[in-house]
C-alpha positions in Angstrom: 0.0 0.1 0.1 1.6 3.3 -1.4 1.9 5.8 2.0 -0.2 8.8 1.8 0.1 11.8 4.2 -3.7 10.8 5.3 -2.8 7.3 6.1 0.7 8.1 7.9 -1.6 10.8 10.2 -4.2 8.3 11.1 -1.7 5.7 11.6 0.5 7.3 13.8 -2.9 8.9 15.8 -4.0 5.0 16.1 -0.4 4.5 17.6 -0.1 7.4 19.9 -3.6 6.9 21.4 -3.7 5.0 24.6 0.5 4.7 24.6 0.8 7.1 27.9 4.7 7.2 26.6 3.7 9.1 23.4 1.2 11.4 25.1 1.1 14.4 23.5 3.3 13.5 21.0 2.1 14.3 17.4 3.4 13.2 14.0 6.6 15.2 13.0 5.9 17.6 10.1 5.1 16.3 6.9 6.6 17.9 3.8 5.7 17.2 0.4 8.9 18.8 -1.6 12.2 20.2 -0.7 11.1 23.0 -0.5 8.8 22.4 2.2 11.3 20.4 3.7 13.4 23.3 3.9 11.0 25.4 5.5 10.1 23.0 8.1 13.8 22.6 9.2 14.2 26.5 9.4 11.3 26.6 12.1 12.3 23.4 14.0 16.1 25.8 14.0 14.1 28.8 15.1 12.6 27.4 17.7 15.8 25.7 19.2 14.8 22.5 18.3 16.7 19.0 16.3 13.9 17.4 16.0 12.4 14.4 13.1 10.9 16.2 9.3 9.7 14.0 7.2 9.8 13.8 3.3 6.9 12.1 1.5 7.5 11.7 -2.0 4.9 10.8 -4.7 6.4 7.4 -4.9 5.1 7.1 -0.9 8.6 6.8 0.2 8.6 8.2 3.9 12.0 10.2 4.5 13.1 10.9 7.9 15.1 14.3 8.2 17.3 16.0 11.0 17.8 19.8 9.1 17.0 19.9 4.9 20.4 17.7 3.8 20.6 14.9 6.3 18.5 12.0 5.9 18.5 9.7 8.9 15.8 6.9 6.8 13.8 6.2 3.9 10.9 3.3 4.1 8.0 2.6 2.5 6.8 0.1 4.8 4.0 2.2 6.8 5.0 0.2 10.4 8.7 0.8 9.9 8.2 4.8 9.7 5.9 4.5 12.7 8.6 2.6 14.7 11.2 4.9 13.3 9.0 8.1 14.6 8.3 6.4 17.7 12.0 5.7 18.5 12.9 9.0 17.8 10.6 10.6 20.1 11.3 8.3 22.5 14.7 8.5 22.8 14.3 12.2 23.2 12.3 12.0 26.3 14.1 9.0 28.0 17.8 9.4 29.6 19.5 6.3 28.5 19.1 4.0 25.4 18.4 0.7 28.2 15.2 3.2 29.2 14.3 3.4 25.5 14.4 0.2 25.2 12.1 -0.9 27.9 9.8 2.3 26.9 9.7 0.7 22.7 8.9 -2.9 24.3 6.4 -1.4 26.5 4.7 -0.2 23.5 5.0 -3.2 21.3 7.4 -6.4 22.1 9.0 -6.4 18.8 9.6 -2.7 18.8 11.5 -3.2 21.8 13.6 -6.2 20.6 14.1 -4.0 17.1 15.7 -1.3 19.4 17.9 -3.4 20.9 19.2 -5.3 18.0 20.2 -2.0 16.6 18.5 -2.9 13.5 14.8 -2.0 11.5 13.9 -5.7 11.0 15.8 -7.9 13.0 14.0 -8.7 16.2 16.1 -11.7 17.4 17.9 -11.7 20.7 21.5 -10.1 20.6 24.3 -12.0 22.7 25.8 -9.2 25.2 29.1 -8.6 24.4 30.9 -9.1 28.1 34.2 -8.3 27.3 36.0 -4.7 28.3 35.6 -2.3 25.5 38.8 -0.5 26.3 40.9 -3.8 26.5 40.3 -3.4 22.2 40.8 -0.2 20.2 38.7 2.1 22.4 41.2 2.5 24.7 42.8 5.0 22.4 39.8 7.2 21.6 40.0 9.8 24.5 43.5 11.0 23.8 43.3 10.9 20.1 40.5 13.2 20.3 43.6 15.7 21.5 45.8 14.1 18.4 47.8 11.8 21.1 49.6 9.9 20.1 48.7 10.4 16.3 46.1 12.7 14.4 45.8 10.0 12.0 44.6 6.1 12.8 44.7 4.4 9.2 44.0 0.4 9.2 44.2 -1.4 5.7 43.3 -5.2 5.0 43.8 -7.6 2.6 41.4 -9.9 0.9 41.1 -13.3 3.2 44.5 -15.4 3.0 46.6 -12.1 2.7 48.4 -9.9 4.8 49.7 -6.3 4.1 53.0 -5.8 4.9 53.5 -3.1 7.7 57.1 -2.5 6.8 56.2 -2.0 3.0 53.3 0.2 3.6 55.3 2.6 6.0 58.4 2.9 3.7 55.6 3.8 0.9 54.7 6.4 3.5 58.0 7.8 3.8 59.5 6.0 6.7 63.3 5.6 7.2 64.3 2.7 5.6 67.2 2.2 8.4 64.7 2.3 11.6 62.6 0.1 9.2 65.0 -2.4 8.7 66.6 -2.3 12.2 63.4 -2.7 14.1 63.3 0.5 15.9 61.0 0.4 19.0 59.2 3.7 20.5 61.2 2.3 23.5 64.2 2.8 21.8 63.5 6.5 20.6 62.4 7.1 23.9 65.9 6.1 25.7 67.6 8.4 23.7 68.1 11.7 25.9 66.1 11.2 28.2 62.7 11.0 25.5 63.7 15.0 24.8 64.7 14.8 21.1 61.8 12.4 20.6 59.3 14.5 21.8 60.5 17.3 19.5 60.4 15.0 16.5 56.9 13.0 17.2 55.2 15.5 14.8 57.5 13.6 12.0 57.0 10.2 13.0 55.0 7.2 12.5 54.2 3.6 13.9 53.2 0.6 12.3 52.3 -3.2 12.7 49.2 -5.3 12.9 46.6 -6.5 15.1 43.1 -7.8 14.4 43.7 -9.0 10.7 44.4 -5.3 10.2 47.7 -3.4 9.5 48.0 0.1 11.0 49.7 2.9 10.4 49.8 6.3 12.7 50.9 9.3 12.1 50.4 13.1 12.5 51.1 14.4 8.6 51.7 12.5 5.9 55.2 13.7 4.0 55.8 15.0 0.7 56.4 12.6 -1.9 54.7 9.2 -0.5 52.8 6.7 -2.5 55.6 7.7 -5.4 55.3 4.2 -6.2 51.8 3.7 -7.2 52.7 0.1 -8.8 54.4 -1.0 -5.4 51.4 0.3 -3.6 48.7 -1.3 -5.6 50.8 -4.6 -5.2 50.0 -4.7 -1.1 46.9 -5.8 -2.1 44.6 -3.3 -0.1 40.9 -3.9 -0.2 39.8 -1.9 2.7 40.8 0.9 4.4 39.5 2.9 7.3 41.0 6.3 8.3 40.3 8.3 11.3 41.2 11.5 12.0 41.2 14.0 14.4 41.5 18.3 14.5 41.4 18.9 18.0 41.9 22.6 18.0 38.8 22.4 15.1 36.6 19.9 16.8 36.7 17.5 13.8 36.7 14.3 14.0 36.2 12.3 10.8 35.5 8.0 9.9 36.4 7.6 6.3 35.7 3.8 5.3 36.6 2.4 1.5 36.4 -0.7 0.5 36.8 -2.0 -3.2 38.2 1.3 -4.1 35.0 2.6 -3.2 33.9 5.1 0.2 31.6 3.4 1.8 29.3 6.4 2.8 25.9 6.5 1.3 27.2 9.1 -1.0 27.4 11.2 2.4 30.7 12.0 2.0 33.6 12.0 5.0 31.8 11.2 8.2 32.2 13.6 10.8 31.9 11.8 14.4 30.3 14.9 15.9 27.3 13.6 14.5 26.7 10.7 17.0 24.3 11.1 19.7 24.2 8.3 22.3 21.0 6.6 21.7 20.6 7.9 18.1 22.0 5.7 15.4 24.6 7.5 13.0 24.2 7.0 10.1 21.8 6.1 7.6 19.2 3.5 9.0 19.4 0.4 6.3 22.3 2.2 4.7 25.8 0.9 3.9 26.9 1.4 6.9 23.6 -0.2 9.0 26.2 -2.7 10.7 28.0 0.1 12.3 24.7 1.4 13.7 24.1 -2.0 15.2 27.3 -2.2 16.5 26.5 1.2 18.4 23.7 0.2 19.6 25.3 -2.7 20.9 27.9 -1.1 22.7 25.9 1.2 24.1 23.6 -1.5 25.6 26.1 -4.0 26.5 28.5 -1.2 28.7 26.4 1.6 30.2 29.5 2.2 32.3 31.0 4.1 29.5 29.7 7.6 29.3 32.7 8.6 26.5 30.4 8.1 22.9 33.6 8.2 21.5 35.2 5.0 23.3 31.6 3.3 22.7 32.1 4.0 18.9 35.5 2.9 19.1 34.4 -0.3 20.8 31.7 -0.6 17.9 34.2 -0.4 15.3 36.3 -3.2 16.8 33.4 -4.9 17.2 31.8 -4.7 13.7 35.1 -4.4 11.3 37.5 -6.1 14.0 40.0 -2.9 14.6 42.3 -2.7 17.0 45.9 -1.4 18.7 47.4 -3.6 21.0 47.3 -1.2 23.9 50.3 -3.1 25.5 52.9 -2.6 22.9 52.0 1.0 23.2 52.3 1.3 26.8 55.7 -0.7 27.1 57.0 0.9 24.2 56.8 -2.1 21.8 55.4 -0.8 18.9 57.8 -0.4 15.7 58.2 3.4 14.9 60.2 5.2 12.4 61.0 8.9 12.0 60.1 10.2 8.4 63.2 10.3 5.8 64.7 13.2 5.6 65.5 14.1 1.6 68.8 14.5 0.8 70.2 17.8 -0.9 
């Protein structure tokens, strides 16, 4: 059945009727064109609200928007649209994802299971994580926000059965060949001059290694001339890459995922982590990154003791993509390190 504005309005009224949790919650503004959507978004902004606006197109697709340009869901299923509207309303009213799950479950048990799974249709029970999120990737989340130890955290993965060579990757970026060949580690640089020399040169260094099936390379700025040997870079066999970039002075934090030479982003471009709010899916529901929406929701529900959203997000990256950094190697200075090679002449 094609969704019309009347059908959507009447269905929401039936859903909200008799539900104390939805008492006084009206249907979000419904626009029938991009111009109307922009007007709705402007009115909400003027009122100091960051609520949901709906765009109903001629084909009967309901598109949820935060602002005129950020689409958060699109569906032709009326029940799914009602769920997403209710989810947004409940998350704005309660204090935590666990409370939101309980509240949605009281409206409809299937909705509660759906919220807990983080998906749109999957209502199966999901096993709790049970691990310590700060022992995987999330241990680095807080210092990374201040660009420590490095601005860019980049991970590379090849096809199953292959590994991206960490040393070759570092050399192609511009790492000093002598230090790479010598197996220089962080503790080696910190032992010289009480670590003062390394402190001064840390900005022109990188660290590299392998963990969780990925090869990682961490650095501040890429030196000029990196990747000059295109054929050698292609020979590494990279099929996936994830780049996390922090610019603390501007409060800009980005996530960039490339697979098979194509950015996975639902055509949003490089994604800013600052959009992520606890209890709300950071990416398009049902889109290419919905696997990460699910992982973020599970991180929130499995670890209510973790209140830092960056730690939750990093844990979700570990659970969904397998990203890791060896905490002990960094703590004990065992991680491989090299300075960028200095040009002669």
